[in-house]
C-alpha positions in Angstrom: 0.0 0.0 0.0 3.0 2.3 0.7 3.9 1.9 -3.0 0.4 3.0 -4.1 0.5 6.1 -1.8 4.0 6.9 -3.1 2.6 6.7 -6.7 -0.4 9.0 -6.0 1.9 11.5 -4.2 4.1 11.5 -7.3 1.1 12.2 -9.6 0.2 15.2 -7.4 3.7 16.6 -7.6 3.8 16.2 -11.4 0.4 17.8 -11.8 1.4 20.8 -9.8 4.7 21.1 -11.7 2.9 20.9 -15.0 0.4 23.6 -14.1 3.3 25.9 -13.6 5.0 25.0 -16.8 2.1 24.6 -19.2 0.3 27.9 -19.9 -2.2 26.4 -22.3 -4.6 23.5 -22.2 -4.3 22.4 -25.8 -5.7 18.9 -26.4 -3.2 16.2 -27.0 -3.4 13.9 -30.0 -4.8 11.2 -27.7 -7.9 13.3 -26.9 -8.5 14.3 -30.5 -8.2 10.7 -31.5 -10.9 9.7 -29.0 -13.3 12.5 -30.0 -13.2 11.6 -33.7 -13.3 7.8 -33.1 -16.4 5.9 -34.1 -17.8 3.3 -31.6 -18.5 0.3 -33.8 -21.2 -1.4 -31.7 -22.9 -4.3 -33.6 -25.6 -2.3 -35.4 -25.5 1.5 -35.0 -22.2 3.4 -35.1 -21.8 6.3 -32.7 -19.0 9.0 -32.4 -17.2 8.5 -29.1 -18.0 12.0 -28.0 -21.7 11.3 -28.4 -21.8 8.0 -26.5 -24.8 7.8 -24.1 -23.4 5.1 -21.8 -20.0 4.3 -20.1 -17.6 3.2 -22.9 -13.9 3.0 -22.5 -11.6 3.0 -25.5 -7.9 2.1 -25.7 -6.2 3.2 -28.9 -3.3 1.6 -30.8 -1.1 4.4 -29.7 -1.8 3.6 -26.0 -1.4 -0.1 -26.6 2.1 0.4 -28.1 3.3 2.4 -25.1 2.0 -0.1 -22.4 4.4 -2.6 -20.7 2.4 -5.5 -22.1 3.4 -8.6 -24.2 -0.2 -9.8 -24.9 -3.8 -8.7 -25.2 -4.5 -10.2 -21.8 -2.0 -7.9 -20.2 -3.3 -4.8 -22.1 -6.8 -5.5 -20.8 -5.5 -5.9 -17.2 -4.9 -2.1 -17.1 -8.5 -1.2 -17.9 -10.7 -0.1 -15.0 -13.5 -2.6 -14.2 -11.9 -5.3 -16.3 -10.6 -8.3 -14.4 -8.1 -10.6 -16.2 -7.5 -13.8 -14.4 -4.6 -15.6 -16.1 -3.9 -19.2 -15.6 -0.9 -19.0 -17.7 1.4 -16.0 -18.4 2.4 -14.4 -21.7 -1.1 -14.5 -23.2 -1.5 -18.3 -22.9 -4.8 -18.7 -21.2 -7.0 -16.3 -19.3 -10.6 -15.6 -18.1 -12.1 -12.1 -18.5 -14.8 -10.6 -16.5 -16.3 -7.1 -16.0 -17.4 -5.5 -12.7 -17.4 -8.6 -10.6 -19.1 -10.9 -13.0 -17.9 -14.4 -14.0 -16.0 -15.1 -17.2 -19.2 -16.7 -18.7 -21.0 -13.3 -18.3 -18.7 -11.2 -20.5 -18.8 -11.1 -24.3 -15.6 -10.7 -26.4 -15.9 -9.7 -30.1 -13.6 -9.1 -33.0 -14.9 -6.5 -35.4 -18.4 -7.2 -34.0 -18.1 -11.0 -34.5 -18.9 -12.9 -31.3 -16.1 -15.1 -29.9 -18.5 -17.1 -27.6 -17.2 -20.6 -27.1 -20.2 -22.9 -26.3 -17.9 -25.4 -24.6 -16.5 -23.0 -22.0 -15.6 -19.4 -21.5 -12.1 -20.5 -20.6 -11.5 -20.7 -24.4 -13.0 -17.3 -25.3 -9.7 -15.5 -25.1 -8.0 -17.9 -27.6 -7.9 -15.1 -30.2 -6.0 -14.8 -33.4 -5.3 -11.1 -33.4 -1.8 -9.8 -32.6 -1.4 -6.5 -30.8 0.1 -4.8 -33.9 -3.1 -5.6 -35.9 -5.4 -3.8 -33.4 -6.7 -0.3 -34.1 -8.6 0.2 -30.8 -10.5 -1.7 -28.2 -14.0 -0.8 -27.0 -15.1 -1.8 -23.4 -18.8 -1.5 -22.8 -19.9 -2.0 -19.1 -23.3 -3.2 -18.0 -25.9 -5.6 -19.3 -25.9 -5.1 -23.1 -28.3 -7.5 -24.7 -29.8 -4.6 -26.7 -26.5 -4.0 -28.3 -24.8 -7.4 -28.6 -27.5 -10.1 -27.8 -26.9 -13.0 -25.5 -24.1 -13.4 -23.0 -23.3 -9.7 -22.7 -24.6 -9.9 -19.2 -22.0 -7.7 -17.4 -20.4 -6.1 -20.4 -18.6 -6.6 -23.7 -15.1 -6.1 -25.2 -15.0 -5.4 -28.9 -11.6 -5.6 -30.6 -11.4 -3.5 -33.8 -8.6 -4.2 -36.2 -6.8 -1.7 -38.5 -7.9 -0.5 -41.8 -6.8 2.5 -43.8 -5.9 4.1 -47.2 -2.1 3.9 -46.7 0.1 0.9 -46.7 2.2 0.0 -43.7 4.5 -2.7 -42.2 5.1 -3.4 -38.5 7.5 -6.0 -37.3 8.2 -6.7 -33.6 10.8 -9.0 -32.1 11.1 -9.5 -28.3 13.0 -11.7 -25.9 12.6 -12.0 -22.1 13.6 -13.9 -19.0 13.3 -14.0 -15.2 17.0 -14.8 -15.1 16.1 -17.7 -12.7 17.2 -21.2 -13.1 14.6 -23.8 -14.1 13.0 -26.0 -11.5 14.3 -29.5 -11.0 12.9 -32.0 -13.5 11.9 -29.2 -15.9 15.1 -29.2 -18.1 18.1 -27.0 -17.7 19.0 -23.3 -18.1 17.0 -20.3 -17.3 13.3 -19.5 -17.7 12.7 -17.2 -20.7 11.2 -16.9 -24.1 10.9 -15.1 -27.4 8.1 -13.7 -29.6 7.8 -12.2 -33.1 5.0 -10.7 -35.0 4.6 -8.9 -38.3 1.6 -7.0 -39.6 1.3 -5.7 -43.2 -1.3 -3.3 -44.5 -2.0 -2.8 -48.2 -4.1 0.4 -48.4 -5.6 2.3 -51.2 -8.6 4.6 -51.7 -11.0 1.8 -52.4 -9.5 -1.1 -50.4 -7.6 -2.1 -47.3 -6.0 -5.6 -46.9 -4.3 -6.5 -43.5 -2.2 -9.6 -43.0 -0.7 -10.6 -39.6 1.3 -13.5 -38.2 2.7 -13.9 -34.7 4.6 -16.6 -32.9 5.7 -16.8 -29.2 7.7 -19.6 -27.5 8.3 -19.5 -23.8 9.8 -22.3 -21.6 7.7 -21.0 -18.7 8.3 -19.3 -15.4 8.0 -22.4 -13.1 7.7 -26.2 -13.5 5.5 -27.3 -16.5 4.4 -23.8 -17.6 6.0 -23.7 -21.1 3.8 -22.2 -23.8 3.8 -22.0 -27.6 1.4 -19.7 -29.3 0.7 -19.2 -33.1 -1.6 -16.6 -34.5 -2.6 -15.8 -38.1 -5.1 -13.1 -39.0 -6.5 -11.4 -42.2 -9.0 -8.6 -42.5 -10.0 -7.1 -45.9 -12.3 -4.3 -46.9 -13.2 -3.3 -50.5 -15.4 -0.4 -51.5 -17.0 -0.9 -54.9 -18.4 2.6 -54.6 -19.7 5.0 -52.0 -22.8 2.9 -51.6 -21.6 -0.7 -51.7 -18.7 -2.5 -49.9 -17.6 -5.9 -48.8 -15.6 -7.1 -45.7 -13.9 -10.4 -45.0 -12.1 -11.6 -41.9 -10.2 -14.9 -41.1 -8.1 -15.9 -38.2 -6.4 -19.0 -36.6 -4.9 -19.4 -33.2 -3.0 -22.4 -31.7 -1.9 -22.6 -28.1 0.1 -25.5 -26.5 0.9 -25.0 -22.8 1.7 -26.7 -19.6 -1.4 -26.7 -17.4 0.2 -27.2 -13.9 -2.3 -26.0 -11.3 -4.9 -24.8 -13.9 -8.0 -26.8 -12.9 -7.2 -29.7 -10.5 -4.2 -28.8 -8.3 -2.1 -30.4 -6.9 -2.7 -33.6 -8.9 -2.4 -31.9 -12.3 1.3 -31.0 -12.0 2.0 -32.8 -15.3 -1.1 -31.7 -17.2 -1.0 -30.2 -20.6 -3.5 -28.5 -22.9 -3.6 -28.0 -26.6 -6.2 -25.6 -28.0 -7.0 -24.4 -31.6 -9.6 -22.0 -32.8 -10.5 -20.3 -36.1 -12.9 -17.6 -37.1 -14.2 -16.6 -40.5 -16.5 -13.8 -41.4 -17.9 -12.4 -44.7 -20.1 -9.3 -44.7 -21.2 -6.5 -47.0 -22.8 -3.1 -46.6 -25.3 -1.4 -49.0 -26.8 2.1 -48.8 -30.0 3.1 -50.6 -30.6 6.7 -49.7 -31.3 6.9 -46.0 -31.5 3.1 -45.6 -28.5 0.9 -45.0 -28.4 -2.9 -44.9 -25.5 -5.2 -43.9 -25.7 -9.0 -44.1 -23.0 -11.2 -42.5 -22.1 -14.8 -42.2 -19.5 -16.0 -39.7 -18.2 -19.1 -38.2 -16.1 -20.0 -35.1 -14.5 -23.4 -34.7 -12.6 -24.7 -31.6 -10.7 -27.7 -30.5 -9.6 -28.3 -26.9 -7.3 -31.3 -26.0 -6.7 -31.4 -22.2 -4.2 -34.1 -21.1 -4.3 -34.6 -17.4 -1.2 -36.9 -17.8 0.7 -35.4 -20.7 2.9 -38.6 -20.9 0.0 -41.0 -20.9 -2.7 -40.0 -23.5 -4.7 -43.2 -22.8 -5.8 -42.0 -19.4 -7.8 -38.9 -18.2 -7.8 -37.1 -21.6 -10.6 -34.7 -22.6 -11.2 -33.9 -26.2 -13.7 -31.2 -27.3 -14.8 -30.0 -30.8 -17.1 -27.1 -31.0 -18.6 -25.0 -33.8 -20.8 -22.0 -34.1 -22.3 -20.8 -37.4 -23.7 -17.2 -37.2 -26.1 -15.5 -39.7 -26.9 -11.8 -39.3 -28.9 -9.1 -41.1 -28.4 -5.6 -39.6 -30.0 -2.5 -41.0 -30.5 1.2 -40.2 -32.8 3.9 -41.4 -32.2 7.7 -40.9 -35.3 9.7 -40.3 -36.2 13.2 -39.0 -36.8 11.8 -35.5 -33.5 9.8 -35.4 -31.8 6.7 -36.6 -33.7 3.4 -36.4 -31.8 0.1 -36.2 -33.4 -3.3 -36.7 -32.3 -6.8 -37.7 -32.2 -10.5 -37.0 -29.5 -13.0 -36.2 -29.1 -16.8 -35.7 -26.5 -18.8 -34.0 -26.2 -22.6 -34.6 -24.0 -24.3 -32.0 -22.8 -27.9 -31.6 -20.3 -29.8 -29.7 -18.7 -33.3 -29.9 -16.8 -34.1 -26.7 -15.3 -37.1 -24.9 -16.8 -36.1 -21.5 -19.6 -33.7 -22.5 -21.1 -35.7 -25.3 -22.7 -34.7 -28.6 -25.2 -31.8 -28.5 -26.5 -29.0 -30.6 -28.8 -26.0 -30.1 -29.9 -23.0 -32.1 -30.4 -19.4 -30.9 -32.4 -16.8 -32.8 -32.6 -13.1 -32.0 -34.4 -10.0 -33.2 -33.8 -6.4 -32.3 -35.1 -2.9 -32.8 -33.6 0.4 -31.5 -33.8 4.1 -32.0 -31.0 6.7 -31.5 -32.3 10.2 -31.3 -31.7 13.8 -30.0 -34.3 15.4 -27.8 -33.4 19.0 -28.3 -29.8 20.4 -28.5 -28.7 18.8 -25.1 -30.4 15.4 -24.7 -29.3 12.3 -26.6 -31.0 9.0 -26.1 -30.9 5.4 -27.4 -33.6 2.9 -26.6 -34.3 -0.6 -27.9 -35.5 -4.1 -27.4 -33.9 -7.5 -28.1 -36.0 -10.6 -28.4 -34.4 -14.0 -28.1 -35.4 -17.6 -28.8 -33.3 -20.6 -27.8 -34.3 -24.1 -28.8 -33.4 -25.3 -25.3 -34.7 -22.4 -23.2 -37.5 -20.7 -25.1 -38.4 -17.0 -25.5 -37.1 -13.9 -23.6 -37.3 -10.1 -24.1 -34.5 -7.7 -23.1 -35.1 -3.9 -23.2 -32.7 -1.1 -22.6 -32.4 2.7 -22.7 -29.4 5.1 -22.5 -29.8 8.9 -22.0 -27.1 11.6 -21.9 -27.6 15.3 -21.0 -25.0 17.9 -22.1 -24.8 20.5 -19.4 -22.3 22.5 -21.5 -19.3 22.0 -23.7 -17.4 20.3 -20.9 -19.9 18.5 -18.6 -22.1 15.5 -19.5 -24.5 13.4 -17.3 -25.4 9.9 -18.5 -27.7 7.2 -17.2 -28.6 3.8 -18.6 -30.9 0.9 -17.8 -30.1 -2.4 -19.5 -31.0 -6.1 -19.3 -29.3 -9.2 -20.5 -29.2 -13.0 -20.6 -26.4 -15.7 -20.3 -27.1 -19.1 -21.8 -25.4 -21.9 -19.9 -22.5 -23.5 -21.7 -22.4 -27.1 -22.7 -19.9 -27.7 -19.9 -22.4 -26.2 -17.4 -25.1 -28.6 -18.6 -23.5 -31.9 -19.5 -19.9 -32.2 -18.2 -19.1 -35.6 -16.7 -15.6 -35.4 -15.2 -15.9 -37.3 -12.0 -14.7 -37.1 -9.4 -13.9 -33.4 -10.0 -16.8 -31.7 -11.9 -20.3 -32.8 -13.0 -22.7 -30.7 -15.1 -26.4 -30.0 -14.4 -28.9 -30.4 -17.3 -31.6 -28.7 -15.3 -29.9 -25.3 -15.4 -31.8 -22.2 -16.5 -30.3 -19.1 -18.1 -29.1 -16.2 -16.0 -30.9 -12.9 -16.4 -29.7 -9.4 -15.3 -30.9 -5.8 -14.9 -28.2 -3.1 -14.7 -28.7 0.5 -13.6 -26.0 3.1 -14.0 -25.4 6.9 -13.8 -22.2 8.9 -14.4 -20.8 12.4 -14.7 -18.1 13.3 -17.2 -15.9 16.3 -17.5 -13.7 16.8 -20.6 -11.8 20.1 -21.2 -8.5 20.4 -23.0 -6.0 18.0 -21.6 -8.1 16.9 -18.6 -10.6 14.1 -18.7 -12.6 12.9 -15.6 -15.5 10.5 -15.1 -17.2 9.1 -12.0 -20.2 6.9 -11.7 -22.3 4.4 -9.8 -24.0 1.2 -10.9 -26.3 -1.5 -9.5 -26.8 -4.9 -11.1 -29.1 -7.7 -10.1 -28.6 -11.2 -11.6 -31.4 -13.7 -11.1 -30.9 -17.5 -11.5 -27.2 -16.8 -10.9 -25.1 -19.9 -11.8 -22.2 -21.0 -9.7 -20.3 -24.3 -9.3 -20.8 -25.5 -5.7 -20.6 -28.7 -3.6 -21.7 -29.7 -0.1 -18.3 -30.9 1.1 -14.8 -31.6 -0.3 -15.6 -35.3 -0.8 -18.2 -34.4 -3.5 -17.7 -33.1 -7.1 -18.5 -29.5 -8.0 -21.7 -29.0 -9.9 -23.5 -25.8 -11.2 -26.8 -24.6 -9.8 -29.1 -21.6 -10.2 -28.4 -20.4 -6.7 -30.5 -17.2 -6.4 -29.8 -13.5 -6.8 -26.3 -12.0 -7.2 -26.5 -8.3 -6.5 -23.6 -6.0 -7.2 -23.2 -2.3 -6.6 -20.1 -0.4 -7.6 -18.5 3.0 -7.9 -15.7 4.1 -10.2 -13.7 7.2 -10.9 -11.2 7.8 -13.8 -8.9 10.8 -14.2 -6.5 11.4 -17.0 -4.4 14.4 -17.9 -1.7 15.1 -20.5 0.7 18.0 -20.7 2.8 19.4 -23.5 5.8 21.2 -21.9 7.7 22.1 -25.0 7.5 21.0 -28.7 9.6 18.0 -27.9 8.6 17.2 -24.3 5.3 15.9 -22.8 4.1 13.9 -19.9 0.9 12.8 -18.3 -0.8 10.6 -15.7 -3.9 8.6 -15.2 -5.6 7.3 -12.1 -8.5 4.7 -12.2 -10.3 3.3 -9.2 -13.1 0.7 -9.1 -15.0 -0.4 -5.9 -17.4 -3.4 -5.9 -19.8 -4.4 -3.1 -21.5 -7.8 -3.8 -24.4 -9.4 -1.9 -25.8 -12.8 -2.5 -29.3 -14.1 -1.7 -29.6 -17.9 -1.6 -31.2 -20.6 0.5 -28.2 -23.0 0.3 -25.0 -23.2 2.3 -23.1 -25.0 -0.4 -19.4 -24.4 -0.9 -18.8 -22.0 -3.8 -16.1 -22.3 -6.4 -16.2 -18.9 -8.1 -18.4 -16.3 -6.3 -15.7 -15.1 -3.9 -13.0 -14.6 -6.6 -14.3 -11.2 -7.8 -12.4 -8.0 -7.2 -13.3 -5.7 -4.2 -10.9 -2.9 -4.9 -9.0 -2.1 -8.1 -6.7 0.8 -8.5 -4.8 1.3 -11.7 -2.4 4.3 -12.0 0.3 5.3 -14.5 2.8 8.0 -15.5 4.1 8.5 -19.1 6.8 10.9 -20.2 8.6 11.6 -23.5 11.4 13.9 -24.7 12.6 13.9 -28.2 12.9 10.2 -29.2 12.9 8.8 -25.7 9.8 7.9 -23.6 8.9 5.8 -20.7 5.7 4.6 -18.9 5.1 3.3 -15.4 1.9 1.3 -14.6 0.9 0.3 -11.1 -2.0 -2.0 -10.2 -3.3 -2.5 -6.7 -6.0 -5.2 -6.4 -8.0 -6.7 -3.5 -10.4 -9.6 -4.0 -13.2 -10.8 -1.8 -10.9 -13.4 -0.3 -7.2 -13.1 -0.2 -4.6 -10.4 0.5 -4.2 -7.3 -1.6 -1.2 -7.2 -3.9 0.6 -4.5 -6.0 2.0 -5.1 -9.5 4.3 -2.4 -11.0 5.4 -2.5 -14.6 7.8 -0.2 -16.5 8.6 0.3 -20.2 11.3 2.4 -21.8 11.4 3.4 -25.5 14.0 4.9 -27.8 13.1 5.7 -31.4 15.6 5.8 -34.2 14.0 6.7 -37.6 11.6 3.8 -38.3 13.0 1.6 -35.5 11.9 1.5 -31.9 14.1 -0.1 -29.2 12.3 -0.9 -26.0 12.8 -2.7 -22.7 10.2 -3.7 -20.1 10.3 -4.9 -16.5 7.0 -6.4 -15.3 6.3 -7.2 -11.7 9.0 -4.8 -10.7 8.8 -5.4 -7.0 8.6 -9.2 -7.3 5.2 -9.6 -5.8 3.8 -13.1 -5.1 0.2 -13.3 -6.4 -2.3 -15.6 -8.1 -5.2 -14.6 -10.4 -6.9 -18.0 -11.1 -6.6 -21.6 -10.1 -3.5 -22.6 -8.2 -1.1 -20.8 -10.6 1.5 -18.5 -9.2 2.0 -15.6 -11.6 5.5 -14.7 -12.9 8.0 -13.1 -10.7 10.0 -10.1 -12.0 10.4 -10.4 -15.7 12.8 -8.5 -18.0 12.2 -8.1 -21.8 14.1 -6.4 -24.6 12.5 -5.7 -28.0 13.0 -4.1 -31.4 10.1 -2.8 -33.5 10.2 -1.6 -37.1 7.3 0.6 -38.3 7.0 1.9 -41.8 4.0 3.8 -43.2 3.5 5.0 -46.8 3.5 8.8 -47.1 
């Protein structure tokens, strides 16, 4: 805690110094980028400055400056987002928002849902390298109206690059803890390397992005080695100003030691091999004020869990899943606002050694209106109707309203609802004596209420808010005593109230010198109403306090960034993780070094997996853009 207090004191000193040395409040490039950025959503696009609910955006420029080696680590710096990694270096992670479970958060790539019907443990097996990302959108709160099923506590939409100019980015990195490997885990030191290259062919009418990435780490403790391969393509072609076509394809393969992931301490020699692919083809057509956009997409996944990696004839789990998605989105601009309406279908199936063979279909229909009520009030309201072949019909309404007090202050409020369909693992898993599914489960439903106040002037951005969420038919894995297997049940109501505050400020001291700071705090207060005294597996893992703070500074071609995270969960001691990155630019080359977990903290995020101790990295990045 002393480290956190020291960091906050340093922010105050820097702010006071900057006020004396910065006579103007000119907006930085970062602020301008956000004001002009379009929030993609899944149906209606909205300028970031006109958003009517709490949306956080992290840009490519911010991603490049963070001390992060993977998408998982980038998201760990976002207020309200909880990344629980079972393996370091982007190997395997669960993601949740505002105290929810990993099953209640939806991840998308360019609006295509990455839901894995087997288990949310596989949702973050994504094919997109960091250098291919343009920005990331984080939407908090129940969002069925925007994204359909499983956006119960929020959604993360990863938007990849496109543009009219060609570019090439190549990034090489090597790192180590400089600690000797554990006995029985080979010889030498723990360490690893990674490489990725992203190329963009851009012209006035088209944009073609290709990306490939490979990482190979021998781990940070016994049986924690990981190999990760990612391939990604995104293409856009404009036939004319009224007709365009978009295509996306990606493949990810992860092989990693799973020591302590799911069944510690007996799984010390476990291993997991996962593969996933995604394909999407869509088009956009404009007829006057009417726009229609059909899309077909598919996500396929394989999961091979080997409890004994040296004996594949015993305790091996094989899962094959596929989801075919069909969508038709449209919008109509009228004098009273923009109407959005459409339909979507999701056809899921699984073939598994310990879940069995199952399939189900999900069909949704939505309608919404985005309008302005006078010069200062903006509102979006809509309704999402869902039919699932296993669970029947449901309706999920939502409304967002923003009031512009003046050019700097904005008050927003939102009411939203959502649904989470149980996974095939929840329903049918037969993995005795550890875990057994429950075919009688019903979907989770949630209502989310939120209000916030935002101030944005020049180089200063501030937002604070409060939310309340009530999940009914909450699903948790429980058991009566340690001699029994865990099994999921609809336990009752899971209520969550939370408060958050975010402050960011950037200063331009001279033409070649700038610095800034950011402070983000999230507080969660859960309550749980149930008639059972069963032993819970997940409910007490959520965050109670989350403080993320950072400083960045640049002069000429040199820059550095310090990020500090202080986290306290419902159970367990608080811990502080500090990370540092230094950059030096020489023409088109960027030489950088990172130190993560600077103070060598001992901590766990999920399972029985100790996270890496202090880790040193050295990298070289080449960036070329056509002028």
